[in-house]
C-alpha positions in Angstrom: 110.1 219.5 30.1 106.5 219.7 28.9 105.6 215.3 30.2 107.9 216.5 33.4 105.5 219.6 34.1 102.6 217.4 33.6 103.8 214.4 35.9 105.0 216.7 38.8 101.4 218.5 38.2 99.4 215.4 38.8 101.7 214.9 41.5 100.7 218.1 43.4 103.8 220.1 42.9 103.2 224.2 42.1 104.9 224.9 38.9 106.3 228.0 37.1 107.9 228.0 34.2 109.8 229.9 31.1 109.5 230.0 28.1 111.5 232.0 24.9 108.1 232.6 22.1 104.8 231.4 22.4 103.7 227.6 20.6 100.9 225.0 21.1 103.2 223.5 23.7 102.8 226.3 26.1 99.0 227.0 25.9 99.0 223.3 27.4 101.2 223.8 30.0 98.9 227.1 30.9 95.7 225.0 30.3 97.0 223.0 33.5 97.1 226.1 35.4 101.0 226.4 35.3 102.2 230.2 35.1 104.5 230.6 32.3 106.9 234.0 31.7 107.6 234.9 28.2 111.8 235.7 28.3 114.2 234.6 30.9 114.6 236.9 33.5 116.7 236.7 37.0 113.5 238.0 38.6 111.5 234.8 37.2 112.8 232.2 39.7 111.4 234.0 42.3 110.2 231.4 45.5 110.8 228.5 43.8 112.5 225.4 45.9 114.0 223.7 43.4 115.0 225.0 39.5 114.9 223.0 36.6 116.7 223.7 33.0 117.7 222.2 30.1 121.2 221.3 28.6 119.9 223.9 25.6 120.0 226.7 28.0 123.7 228.4 27.8 125.4 229.0 31.0 124.9 232.9 30.1 121.5 233.2 30.5 120.2 235.8 33.0 117.8 233.1 34.2 120.2 230.4 34.4 123.1 232.7 36.5 120.4 233.8 39.2 119.4 230.8 39.9 122.9 229.6 40.1 123.5 232.4 42.7 120.1 231.9 44.6 121.2 229.3 47.0 118.3 227.0 45.8 118.9 223.2 44.3 119.3 223.6 40.6 119.0 220.3 39.2 119.2 219.2 34.9 116.0 218.6 32.9 117.8 214.8 32.7 118.5 214.5 37.1 115.0 215.4 37.8 113.9 212.6 35.0 116.3 210.1 36.9 114.3 211.2 39.7 111.0 210.4 38.6 112.0 207.5 37.0 112.9 205.9 40.2 109.2 207.0 41.0 107.5 203.4 39.0 107.9 200.4 39.2 107.7 199.4 35.6 109.8 202.1 33.8 110.4 201.6 30.6 113.5 203.2 29.2 113.8 203.2 25.1 117.2 204.1 24.0 119.1 203.9 20.8 120.8 206.5 18.7 117.8 206.6 15.8 114.1 205.9 16.5 114.0 206.4 20.3 111.1 209.2 19.4 108.7 206.1 17.4 109.9 203.2 19.8 108.9 205.1 22.6 105.8 206.6 20.4 104.3 202.8 19.2 105.1 201.4 22.8 102.9 204.3 24.4 100.0 203.8 21.4 99.6 200.3 22.3 99.2 201.3 26.2 97.3 203.7 25.5 94.7 201.8 23.1 94.7 198.7 25.2 93.7 200.9 28.1 96.3 201.3 30.5 96.1 204.4 32.7 100.2 204.8 31.7 102.3 207.7 32.2 104.7 208.8 29.3 107.7 211.2 28.2 108.5 211.5 24.7 110.8 213.3 22.8 107.6 213.7 19.8 104.3 214.8 19.7 101.9 211.6 20.1 98.8 212.4 18.7 96.2 209.9 20.6 97.4 211.4 24.0 97.6 215.1 22.8 101.5 215.9 23.2 104.8 214.3 23.8 103.5 213.1 27.4 101.3 212.3 29.8 100.4 211.5 33.4 99.0 208.0 34.6 98.1 206.6 37.8 99.3 203.2 36.7 103.1 201.4 37.9 103.8 202.2 34.2 106.0 204.8 32.8 107.2 204.8 29.1 110.3 207.1 29.4 112.6 208.0 25.6 116.0 207.8 27.1 118.6 209.8 25.1 122.2 209.7 25.2 123.1 212.8 24.7 126.2 213.6 27.2 125.4 210.6 29.1 122.0 212.1 30.4 120.0 208.2 30.2 122.7 207.4 32.7 120.3 209.4 35.5 117.6 207.5 34.9 116.1 203.9 36.9 115.1 201.9 34.0 113.3 198.3 35.2 113.0 197.7 31.8 115.5 199.1 29.1 115.3 198.7 25.0 118.3 199.6 22.7 117.4 200.1 19.1 120.5 200.2 17.9 124.2 201.9 18.5 125.7 204.5 16.0 128.3 207.1 16.1 126.6 210.2 17.3 127.2 213.4 19.4 131.0 212.8 18.5 131.8 216.3 20.1 131.0 214.7 23.6 131.6 211.2 23.0 134.5 211.0 21.0 134.6 207.7 19.8 132.1 204.7 18.2 133.7 202.9 20.8 133.1 205.1 24.6 129.4 205.3 23.0 129.3 201.5 23.0 130.7 201.9 26.6 128.0 204.5 27.4 125.2 201.9 26.3 126.7 199.2 27.8 126.1 201.2 31.4 123.0 202.4 30.3 122.7 198.4 29.7 123.8 197.5 33.3 121.3 199.7 35.8 118.4 197.6 34.5 116.9 196.0 37.3 114.6 193.8 35.2 114.8 193.0 31.3 116.9 194.3 28.7 115.5 194.4 25.2 118.0 194.9 22.2 118.2 194.8 18.3 119.6 191.2 17.9 121.0 192.2 13.9 122.8 195.3 15.3 126.3 194.8 15.7 127.2 197.2 17.9 124.6 196.9 20.5 125.5 193.0 20.4 129.0 194.1 21.1 128.3 196.6 23.9 125.8 193.8 25.7 128.2 191.0 25.3 128.6 189.3 28.5 126.9 190.9 30.2 124.8 188.9 33.5 121.2 190.4 32.8 117.8 188.8 31.2 118.1 189.7 27.5 114.8 189.1 24.9 116.5 190.6 21.6 114.4 191.5 18.4 115.7 191.8 14.6 115.7 191.0 11.0 115.3 187.0 11.4 115.1 183.9 13.3 118.9 184.9 14.8 116.4 186.9 17.1 113.8 186.0 19.7 111.3 188.4 17.8 111.3 188.5 14.1 109.8 189.8 11.0 108.4 187.2 8.7 106.4 187.8 5.2 106.9 191.8 4.3 104.8 193.1 2.1 104.9 196.8 1.4 101.9 198.7 -0.3 101.4 202.4 -1.9 105.0 203.7 0.2 103.1 203.8 3.5 101.7 200.8 4.5 103.6 197.8 5.8 102.6 194.2 6.8 104.4 191.6 7.9 103.9 188.4 10.6 105.5 189.0 13.9 107.3 186.3 14.6 108.5 184.4 18.4 110.8 181.8 18.3 109.7 180.4 15.1 105.7 180.7 15.8 103.8 183.0 13.9 101.7 185.1 17.1 99.9 187.1 14.2 100.1 190.2 11.3 100.8 193.5 12.2 99.5 196.2 10.1 102.0 199.7 10.2 100.7 203.1 8.1 104.3 204.1 8.3 106.9 203.4 6.3 110.6 201.4 5.9 112.5 198.3 7.2 113.8 201.0 10.5 110.4 201.5 11.6 109.5 197.3 11.2 112.3 197.5 14.1 110.3 200.0 15.7 107.8 198.2 16.3 109.0 195.0 17.3 110.7 196.5 20.0 107.4 198.2 21.2 105.5 194.9 20.8 108.3 193.3 22.6 108.2 195.5 25.3 104.2 195.4 25.8 104.4 191.6 25.5 106.2 191.7 28.4 104.2 193.8 30.4 101.0 191.5 29.4 99.6 193.1 27.1 97.3 190.4 24.9 98.7 190.3 21.3 95.2 191.7 19.6 95.6 194.9 21.8 99.4 195.3 20.4 97.7 194.5 16.2 95.5 197.2 16.9 97.7 199.6 18.5 100.1 199.2 16.1 97.5 199.5 12.9 96.3 202.7 14.5 99.9 204.1 14.9 100.3 206.4 12.5 103.7 208.2 13.2 104.7 210.7 15.9 104.6 214.5 14.7 107.7 214.8 12.7 108.5 211.2 11.7 107.4 211.3 7.3 104.1 213.3 8.3 102.4 214.8 5.7 101.5 218.2 6.1 99.7 218.9 3.0 99.4 218.5 -0.6 99.1 221.7 -3.3 99.5 222.2 -7.0 100.0 218.5 -7.4 102.9 218.6 -4.7 102.6 216.5 -1.5 104.6 218.6 1.3 106.4 215.8 4.0 108.4 216.8 7.2 110.8 214.5 8.9 112.7 214.6 12.5 116.0 212.7 10.6 119.0 214.2 11.5 122.3 212.1 11.2 123.4 210.2 8.5 121.9 207.0 9.4 118.2 208.4 9.4 118.3 210.3 6.8 119.3 207.6 4.9 116.8 205.4 6.3 114.0 208.4 5.7 115.2 209.3 2.2 115.5 205.7 0.6 111.8 204.8 1.9 110.9 208.8 0.3 112.4 207.6 -3.0 110.4 204.1 -3.2 107.7 206.0 -3.0 106.7 206.6 -7.1 106.6 210.2 -6.8 107.7 212.1 -10.1 110.9 213.4 -7.9 111.5 213.8 -4.4 113.2 217.3 -3.5 115.2 216.8 0.3 115.6 220.3 2.0 117.9 219.6 5.2 118.8 221.8 8.0 122.2 220.8 9.2 122.0 220.9 13.0 125.1 222.1 15.5 128.2 222.2 14.1 130.2 219.5 15.4 128.3 217.0 13.8 127.7 218.6 10.2 132.2 219.1 10.7 132.5 215.3 12.1 130.2 213.3 9.9 130.5 215.4 6.2 131.6 212.9 4.1 128.2 210.9 5.4 125.8 213.8 5.1 127.2 214.3 1.4 127.2 210.7 0.4 123.4 209.9 1.5 122.2 213.5 0.5 122.5 212.4 -2.4 119.8 209.9 -2.8 117.1 212.1 -3.9 116.4 213.8 -6.7 117.1 217.4 -5.6 119.2 218.6 -2.4 118.6 221.8 -0.8 120.5 223.0 2.3 120.1 225.5 4.9 122.1 227.6 7.2 123.4 225.2 9.8 121.7 225.8 13.3 124.6 226.0 15.7 121.8 225.6 18.6 124.1 225.1 22.1 126.7 225.2 20.0 129.4 228.4 18.7 130.7 227.8 15.1 134.6 227.1 16.8 135.0 224.4 13.9 135.0 227.1 11.2 131.6 225.0 8.7 129.5 226.4 7.0 126.6 225.1 4.6 128.8 225.8 1.6 131.3 223.1 2.7 128.7 219.9 2.7 126.9 221.5 0.1 130.3 221.5 -2.5 130.0 217.7 -2.3 126.6 216.9 -3.3 126.2 216.8 -6.9 123.9 219.2 -8.0 122.8 220.7 -4.4 120.9 224.0 -3.9 122.4 226.2 -1.6 121.8 229.9 -0.9 125.2 231.8 -0.3 126.0 233.0 3.1 127.9 236.0 5.3 129.6 233.7 7.4 130.5 236.7 9.3 127.1 237.7 10.2 126.0 236.6 13.8 122.8 233.7 13.1 119.8 235.5 14.1 116.5 235.8 13.4 116.1 237.8 10.7 118.9 236.0 8.5 117.3 232.3 9.3 113.8 233.7 7.8 115.2 234.9 5.0 117.4 232.1 4.4 114.4 230.2 4.6 112.0 232.6 2.1 114.6 231.8 -0.9 114.3 227.9 -0.5 111.0 228.3 -0.4 110.6 230.7 -2.9 112.9 227.8 -4.7 110.9 225.2 -4.0 107.6 226.4 -5.3 109.6 228.0 -8.5 110.9 225.1 -9.8 108.9 221.7 -8.3 106.2 220.4 -10.1 103.1 217.8 -9.4 103.7 214.4 -9.0 106.7 215.4 -6.9 107.3 214.8 -2.8 109.1 218.1 -0.5 110.2 216.7 2.3 111.8 219.0 5.4 114.3 217.2 7.4 116.2 218.0 10.8 115.7 218.3 14.4 115.4 222.3 14.5 112.9 224.1 13.1 113.2 223.1 9.1 109.7 222.1 9.6 108.5 226.0 8.9 109.6 225.8 5.0 107.3 223.0 4.7 104.5 225.2 5.7 105.6 228.1 4.3 106.1 226.5 1.1 102.2 225.3 0.8 101.3 228.0 2.1 103.0 230.2 -0.9 101.6 227.0 -3.4 98.1 228.0 -2.2 98.1 231.3 -2.5 99.7 230.9 -6.4 96.8 230.9 -9.3 
């Protein structure tokens, strides 16, 4: 919601808002002069001409119920984002099952570093712009575009990017074929240029026969843009030659690991070249990109133990992140994973078990249900039992999920990690919920030990 607040505020709209917790983002909203209520109550909507809510708000939320009863127009966040994309003549909408936030951040970093006064909407925090969004005066809008419940079909993309297509959100889509069909609809909405991963079979199948201007990026010379002479150094430095139809444009340096990030950078470079950005500025922007927040973000180093946090929450993302971590020559890798949503955990259970067997040690939290009720009868033990040597702490499966229970679980994990991790180890928290709090608890507890 924060980038939307920035953009609307810059256009002169008067905004108010509400949230359940004090956060750095909420403070940034207040610094814009936007009043924010803590807690959601019916009275918060008084005087509004339009009310916007996120998909995470439950139908029984008192503020949302009051909004629906007020007679005032009510939009879901994706509806408003779609309206905003229509205001720009160069709306760059970056989609894909995996890598959206990183590729969107890379694109924004290049443009920002090149001096473009862009607007941006990102699903994570980008340090160079000071948050997850920015409101500029140019006609360029870089927008992370999520397939969740077909939300990206509400956008108006001039330039679309498809990074990859994989089985996710199956509680909504049902099958991979339905997901591919959805991405095709997204591609069909593109007005100027489609940039796609030509090395991803699901993507190429989804756009097959589409009458659009298409540029491809991928792993080899079958694509328009591809890498050659890849060199990985010290786990977190990657260099490669960026090739375009057989010609070398120059050497790219990345300070993020993994082949998946090379592909993300190729997509970002393709977008920026199309927008007329000089290649040397693309080189500079990518070399200065240190990762979006919660994307293999190093949080600290205590007692010889490196602590990192990552947003990965789907088996494919976990596999990429954990494979890269295991190649970094740490003494041992501890993966602390918070399963997110009961439906995803149930439907992809065996895939989660397979990829969480990659690290030396896997530790699981309770499942974070978020917007769902546990109608699936799935619990952490069902996943833990499929992972050799997995550590988890039995829960009362009849108890309601609440903050007290969650933090007790987090403290058990923190104690276990601090007692058993050794000098030279890597501890990485994983998940799109709040598993990062465990990383911070581990660092604090380690720093306080004799």
